[in-house]
C-alpha distance (Angstrom), angle and dihedral (degrees) to the residues before:
residue distance angle dihedral
X1 . . .
X2 3.79 . .
X3 3.79 113.4 .
X4 3.81 118.4 -128.5
X5 3.81 121.9 -169.7
X6 3.81 112.4 -139.4
X7 3.82 110.6 -160.3
X8 3.80 106.7 -176.7
X9 3.81 126.6 136.1
X10 3.82 96.0 -158.1
X11 3.81 105.7 84.5
X12 3.81 96.2 -153.3
X13 3.82 93.3 51.8
X14 3.81 91.5 44.3
X15 3.80 90.7 50.4
X16 3.82 90.6 48.9
X17 3.81 90.9 52.7
X18 3.81 93.7 44.5
X19 3.82 93.5 50.8
X20 3.79 91.9 51.6
X21 3.80 94.4 44.7
X22 3.80 89.5 54.4
X23 3.80 89.2 48.3
X24 3.79 90.1 55.7
X25 3.81 94.4 48.0
X26 3.82 101.8 -97.9
X27 3.81 127.2 129.6
X28 3.82 107.2 -130.2
X29 3.80 121.2 -150.2
X30 3.82 109.7 -159.2
X31 3.81 129.4 -143.2
X32 3.80 127.5 169.8
X33 3.81 97.1 -164.8
X34 3.79 140.8 19.7
X35 3.79 95.8 -100.5
X36 3.80 91.5 53.3
X37 3.81 90.6 46.9
X38 3.81 92.2 55.7
X39 3.80 89.7 48.1
X40 3.81 91.7 51.0
X41 3.80 90.9 50.3
X42 3.81 90.0 55.3
X43 3.81 89.7 49.6
X44 3.82 92.5 45.1
X45 3.81 108.5 37.9
X46 3.82 89.5 166.0
X47 3.81 93.6 68.3
X48 3.79 105.9 136.2
X49 3.81 101.9 -165.8
X50 3.81 133.3 15.8
X51 3.81 121.6 -151.9
X52 3.81 105.8 -157.8
X53 3.78 124.1 -167.7
X54 3.80 111.6 -145.1
X55 3.82 100.0 -144.6
X56 3.81 110.6 59.9
X57 3.83 134.6 160.3
X58 3.83 95.6 -119.7
X59 3.81 118.1 18.7
X60 3.78 119.2 1.9
X61 3.79 125.1 -113.6
X62 3.80 92.2 -106.0
X63 3.81 91.0 61.2
X64 3.81 91.6 46.4
X65 3.81 87.6 51.9
X66 3.82 91.1 50.9
X67 3.80 91.9 50.4
X68 3.81 92.2 48.7
X69 3.80 91.4 50.0
X70 3.82 91.3 48.7
X71 3.80 89.4 67.8
X72 3.81 106.4 14.9
X73 3.79 123.5 47.5
X74 3.81 96.0 168.8
X75 3.79 103.6 56.9
X76 3.79 112.8 102.4
X77 3.82 113.6 -123.7
X78 3.80 127.8 -161.6
X79 3.81 119.4 -177.9
X80 3.81 118.5 -141.6
X81 3.79 114.1 -153.6
X82 3.79 134.3 172.2
X83 3.78 89.6 -158.4
X84 3.77 125.0 79.7
X85 3.81 98.4 -159.5
X86 3.77 113.5 135.2
X87 3.80 92.6 -129.6
X88 3.82 93.2 60.3
X89 3.79 90.9 54.8
X90 3.80 93.1 46.4
X91 3.82 92.6 45.0
X92 3.79 91.5 52.6
X93 3.79 93.2 50.5
X94 3.81 93.4 44.3
X95 3.81 91.4 52.8
X96 3.80 89.8 56.6
X97 3.80 107.5 -84.3
X98 3.80 118.2 144.0
X99 3.80 97.1 -151.6
X100 3.79 143.7 -8.5
X101 3.81 135.6 -139.6
X102 3.80 122.5 -159.9
X103 3.79 118.9 -141.0
X104 2.94 131.1 -86.7
X105 3.79 95.3 49.8
X106 3.78 133.4 161.6
X107 3.83 121.6 -115.7
X108 3.80 90.1 -119.6
X109 3.81 92.4 54.1
X110 3.80 93.1 48.5
X111 3.80 95.3 46.8
X112 3.82 90.6 45.2
X113 3.80 88.9 55.3
X114 3.81 90.9 48.4
X115 3.82 92.1 46.8
X116 3.81 91.5 50.1
X117 3.81 92.4 47.5
X118 3.82 91.9 49.6
X119 3.81 89.6 52.2
X120 3.80 90.8 50.7
X121 3.80 92.1 48.8
X122 3.81 91.9 47.5
X123 3.77 121.2 177.4
X124 3.80 96.3 -60.9
X125 3.78 95.3 -96.0
X126 3.78 135.1 105.5
X127 3.78 128.8 -154.8
X128 3.79 89.8 -139.7
X129 3.81 112.3 60.0
X130 3.80 95.6 -170.5
X131 3.77 124.9 121.5
X132 3.79 124.6 -132.8
X133 3.80 116.0 -143.5
X134 3.80 117.9 -169.9
X135 3.80 122.8 162.1
X136 3.82 108.9 -48.8
X137 3.80 91.8 -16.1
X138 3.80 129.9 96.2
X139 3.80 118.3 -174.1
X140 3.80 115.3 -163.9
X141 3.80 106.6 -159.5
X142 3.79 93.4 -172.4
X143 3.81 95.1 54.2
X144 3.81 93.6 29.5
X145 3.79 92.5 -129.7
X146 3.79 137.4 134.2
X147 3.79 127.3 -150.2
X148 3.78 128.4 -169.7
X149 3.80 114.6 -158.7
X150 3.81 88.2 -19.5
X151 3.81 95.0 -51.4
X152 3.81 117.6 117.5
X153 3.80 114.5 -123.2
X154 3.80 115.2 -147.0
X155 3.78 109.8 -128.9
X156 3.76 139.2 168.5
X157 3.78 116.8 -120.7
X158 3.81 90.5 -105.7
X159 3.81 89.8 53.8
X160 3.80 90.1 48.6
X161 3.80 91.0 52.8
X162 3.81 91.2 50.6
X163 3.81 92.7 50.0
X164 3.79 90.6 46.1
X165 3.80 90.0 53.4
X166 3.80 90.8 49.5
X167 3.81 95.4 47.2
X168 3.79 91.6 47.8
X169 3.82 88.3 53.9
X170 3.82 105.5 40.2
X171 3.78 114.9 -177.4
X172 3.81 92.6 5.9
X173 3.80 119.6 124.3
X174 3.81 107.7 -125.6
X175 3.77 119.1 -161.6
X176 3.78 121.0 -132.3
X177 3.81 87.5 -116.0
X178 3.83 91.2 54.1
X179 3.80 91.4 50.9
X180 3.81 92.7 45.7
X181 3.81 93.7 49.1
X182 3.82 94.4 45.1
X183 3.81 99.1 43.1
X184 3.81 103.2 29.7
X185 3.80 98.2 26.9
X186 3.79 132.2 -118.7
X187 3.79 91.1 -87.2
X188 3.81 92.5 60.6
X189 3.81 111.8 129.0
X190 3.80 98.8 -161.9
X191 3.76 135.4 95.3
X192 3.79 129.9 -80.7
X193 3.80 93.5 -119.2
X194 3.80 90.0 74.5
X195 3.82 84.7 79.5
X196 3.81 92.3 56.1
X197 3.80 93.2 48.1
X198 3.80 92.3 50.9
X199 3.80 91.1 47.4
X200 3.80 89.0 52.2
X201 3.80 89.7 50.7
X202 3.80 92.0 48.4
X203 3.79 92.1 50.5
X204 3.79 89.8 56.1
X205 3.80 88.5 55.6
X206 3.81 102.5 42.5
X207 3.81 109.5 23.1
X208 3.81 122.6 87.7
X209 3.81 86.9 -142.1
X210 3.83 111.8 17.8
X211 3.82 90.5 -166.3
X212 3.80 89.8 58.9
X213 3.84 104.0 34.7
X214 3.78 120.3 -167.1
X215 3.81 101.2 172.8
X216 3.81 102.1 45.5
X217 3.78 106.0 34.0
X218 3.79 127.7 -177.1
X219 3.78 120.9 -114.5
X220 3.79 97.7 -155.7
X221 3.77 115.5 -123.0
X222 3.80 91.7 4.5
X223 3.78 119.1 51.4
X224 3.80 140.0 -90.8
X225 3.78 141.9 -45.0
X226 3.80 132.5 -152.6
X227 3.78 111.5 -139.9
X228 3.78 138.3 156.0
């Protein structure tokens, strides 16, 4: 069974999530605070997805997300927040989260998000073992890695899937809807702006000047284009 970390300080909510994860065939790993969550990750390096509550008694979920991403680019991360402010959603995605769910949520919505994220992460393999070389970039589809001028760029699996889509469609304008459907899946429940936030995060990682991007350019009113 796939292991899912459940970081939630409210015992009744955590229990509700755990019961439903077990029902849907996942193995939940519980943590009531950020410190415990980081300990459980060390003890369970095969955790597939982490559900991180934002408001915690010690360190907040954003900081836990940052620490996970500092050492693990492949774990799927979903932020759980009781607040609906735009900035919380953006902050979570910019710190390395793959998705967010706003409380209250239904068990079916949460497990659908986890299922979709697990499919996007995959098992670390690709049917096609070819590399794609474009300009200073080298995409290794077997290892799911990206290098720029020989330097490895740390990416989440969602970011990798976006770059892969771009490099397989050089010079083609891709709509936000196309990117959302391809990377997140047609059964994704979230909002379209998750594409824009991930593009912003990618630009910080790959552009020489993220405020004046030359690799991922905006097609106003439509989407984005990969061009060298």
